[in-house]
C-alpha positions in Angstrom: -9.3 28.4 -15.8 -10.0 29.1 -12.1 -7.3 29.1 -9.5 -7.9 26.3 -7.0 -7.2 26.6 -3.3 -6.6 22.9 -2.6 -3.6 20.6 -2.2 -2.6 18.4 -5.1 -0.6 15.3 -5.4 0.1 13.5 -8.7 0.0 9.9 -7.4 2.7 8.6 -9.7 4.6 6.3 -7.4 4.0 3.8 -4.6 5.5 6.3 -2.2 2.8 8.7 -3.0 0.1 6.1 -2.5 1.6 5.3 0.9 0.9 8.9 1.9 -2.9 8.6 1.3 -3.6 5.2 2.9 -4.0 4.9 6.6 -0.9 3.4 8.3 -0.8 1.2 11.3 1.7 1.6 14.2 4.3 -0.5 12.2 4.1 1.8 9.2 2.0 -0.6 7.1 -0.6 0.7 4.7 -3.2 -2.1 4.1 -6.2 -2.0 1.8 -8.5 -4.9 2.5 -8.0 -7.7 4.9 -4.4 -8.8 5.6 -2.7 -11.2 7.9 0.6 -9.7 8.8 3.2 -11.0 11.3 6.5 -9.0 11.9 5.8 -6.8 8.8 7.0 -3.2 8.7 6.5 -0.3 6.2 4.6 -2.4 3.7 1.9 -1.4 1.2 -0.6 -4.2 0.6 -3.8 -4.2 -1.5 -5.6 -7.4 -1.0 -8.7 -6.9 -3.0 -8.8 -10.5 -4.5 -7.2 -12.9 -2.0 -6.3 -12.9 1.7 -2.5 -12.4 1.9 -0.6 -13.9 4.8 2.7 -12.0 5.0 5.4 -12.8 7.5 8.7 -11.2 8.3 9.1 -8.6 5.5 10.0 -5.0 5.5 9.6 -2.2 2.9 7.6 -4.3 0.5 4.7 -3.7 -1.9 2.1 -6.5 -2.5 -0.7 -5.7 -4.9 -3.2 -8.4 -6.0 -5.3 -7.7 -9.0 -7.5 -10.2 -11.1 -4.7 -10.4 -13.7 -1.4 -9.9 -11.8 0.2 -10.4 -8.4 2.9 -7.7 -7.8 5.5 -8.3 -5.0 8.4 -5.9 -4.9 10.5 -3.7 -2.6 9.5 -0.1 -2.1 
């Protein structure tokens, strides 16, 4: 073992993911192209489809080839 001199985060929650993704002025963290109107503090990963999200707050939207997850933070 060698002691490391770096920061560490065990990304085990969506809140932790939110810290590593760039956030826009409304607090949204988007990965991929997103159409968002009146959306605040959301995490969206749109790798498969173009999501159009309107009027939601504190939500998580994750689109994978197998599953579409939509939930509150």
